[in-house]
C-alpha positions as CSV (number, residue, x, y, z in Angstrom):
1,X,60.5,33.2,-34.7
2,X,59.8,29.8,-34.2
3,X,58.8,28.1,-31.3
4,X,61.4,25.7,-31.3
5,X,63.8,28.5,-31.8
6,X,62.5,30.2,-28.7
7,X,62.4,27.3,-26.8
8,X,66.1,26.7,-27.3
9,X,66.9,30.3,-27.2
10,X,65.2,30.0,-23.3
11,X,66.3,27.2,-22.6
12,X,70.5,28.5,-22.7
13,X,69.5,31.6,-20.9
14,X,67.9,29.4,-17.9
15,X,71.7,27.0,-17.6
16,X,73.6,27.8,-14.7
17,X,74.8,31.5,-14.1
18,X,77.8,32.8,-12.8
19,X,78.2,33.7,-9.2
20,X,77.6,37.6,-10.0
21,X,73.8,36.1,-12.1
22,X,75.1,36.8,-15.6
23,X,73.9,33.7,-17.6
24,X,76.5,32.6,-19.9
25,X,74.6,34.3,-22.5
26,X,74.3,37.1,-21.9
27,X,78.4,37.6,-20.5
28,X,79.9,39.5,-22.5
29,X,83.2,39.6,-21.1
30,X,86.2,38.1,-22.5
31,X,87.0,34.2,-21.3
32,X,88.1,33.8,-17.8
33,X,87.7,37.9,-16.8
34,X,87.7,38.0,-13.4
35,X,85.2,40.4,-11.4
36,X,87.0,43.9,-11.3
37,X,88.1,44.2,-7.4
38,X,86.8,46.9,-5.1
39,X,90.5,48.3,-5.0
40,X,90.5,48.9,-9.0
41,X,86.4,50.3,-8.5
42,X,87.5,52.6,-5.6
43,X,90.4,54.1,-8.3
44,X,87.4,54.3,-11.1
45,X,85.4,56.1,-9.1
46,X,88.3,58.8,-7.5
47,X,89.3,59.0,-11.2
48,X,85.5,59.9,-11.9
49,X,85.2,62.1,-8.8
50,X,88.5,64.2,-10.2
51,X,86.7,64.5,-13.8
52,X,83.6,66.3,-12.5
53,X,86.1,68.3,-9.7
54,X,87.3,69.4,-13.0
55,X,85.0,70.9,-14.4
56,X,84.4,73.5,-13.2
57,X,88.5,75.0,-14.7
58,X,89.8,76.4,-17.5
59,X,91.3,74.7,-20.0
60,X,93.1,76.1,-22.6
61,X,94.0,74.6,-26.3
62,X,95.3,75.4,-29.9
63,X,92.2,73.9,-32.1
64,X,93.6,72.3,-35.5
65,X,93.3,75.7,-37.5
66,X,95.5,77.8,-35.1
67,X,92.7,79.1,-32.9
68,X,92.9,79.4,-29.1
69,X,89.6,77.9,-27.5
70,X,88.8,78.2,-24.0
71,X,87.1,75.2,-22.4
72,X,84.9,74.9,-19.6
73,X,83.1,78.5,-20.3
74,X,79.7,76.7,-21.0
75,X,78.6,73.7,-23.4
76,X,80.4,74.7,-26.0
77,X,84.1,75.7,-26.3
78,X,84.9,80.0,-26.9
79,X,87.4,79.9,-29.9
80,X,89.3,83.0,-31.4
81,X,92.3,83.7,-33.4
82,X,95.1,85.2,-32.0
83,X,94.0,88.8,-33.3
84,X,90.6,88.3,-31.7
85,X,91.7,87.5,-28.6
86,X,94.7,90.5,-28.7
87,X,92.0,93.1,-29.8
88,X,88.9,91.6,-27.0
89,X,91.7,92.0,-24.4
90,X,92.9,94.8,-25.4
91,X,89.2,96.2,-24.3
92,X,89.0,95.2,-20.9
93,X,88.4,97.5,-19.6
94,X,85.3,98.9,-21.7
95,X,83.9,95.9,-21.0
96,X,83.5,95.6,-17.6
97,X,82.7,98.9,-18.0
98,X,79.5,98.1,-19.5
99,X,79.2,95.1,-17.5
100,X,79.1,96.9,-14.4
101,X,76.2,99.2,-16.1
102,X,74.0,97.2,-17.2
103,X,74.5,94.2,-14.6
104,X,70.8,95.1,-13.8
105,X,70.1,93.7,-17.8
106,X,72.3,90.9,-17.8
107,X,71.9,86.8,-16.9
108,X,73.7,85.4,-14.5
109,X,74.5,81.5,-14.8
110,X,75.5,79.3,-12.4
């Protein structure tokens, strides 16, 4: 980059800044867009906190391929087709008994 071009860029950056401290050259907001007000920011904070609170809950969805996906168990959803879920739920008592019998060997993820 030439010295002249660098000098022009530096001059533009050092031009009068707005009241929020962002130089006009770096301001990516639409022209005339005002700063968000406190009420809007508080509403956004409340929305984000609600999202965090929902992370502990399980949600059910039908995938594009028709499988039942359970979200909230881990990083990825658990997806099985209807017949697989029915077979798994039919073995519920066996699974719970196996978990109890092997509780000392099984890891617990919080």
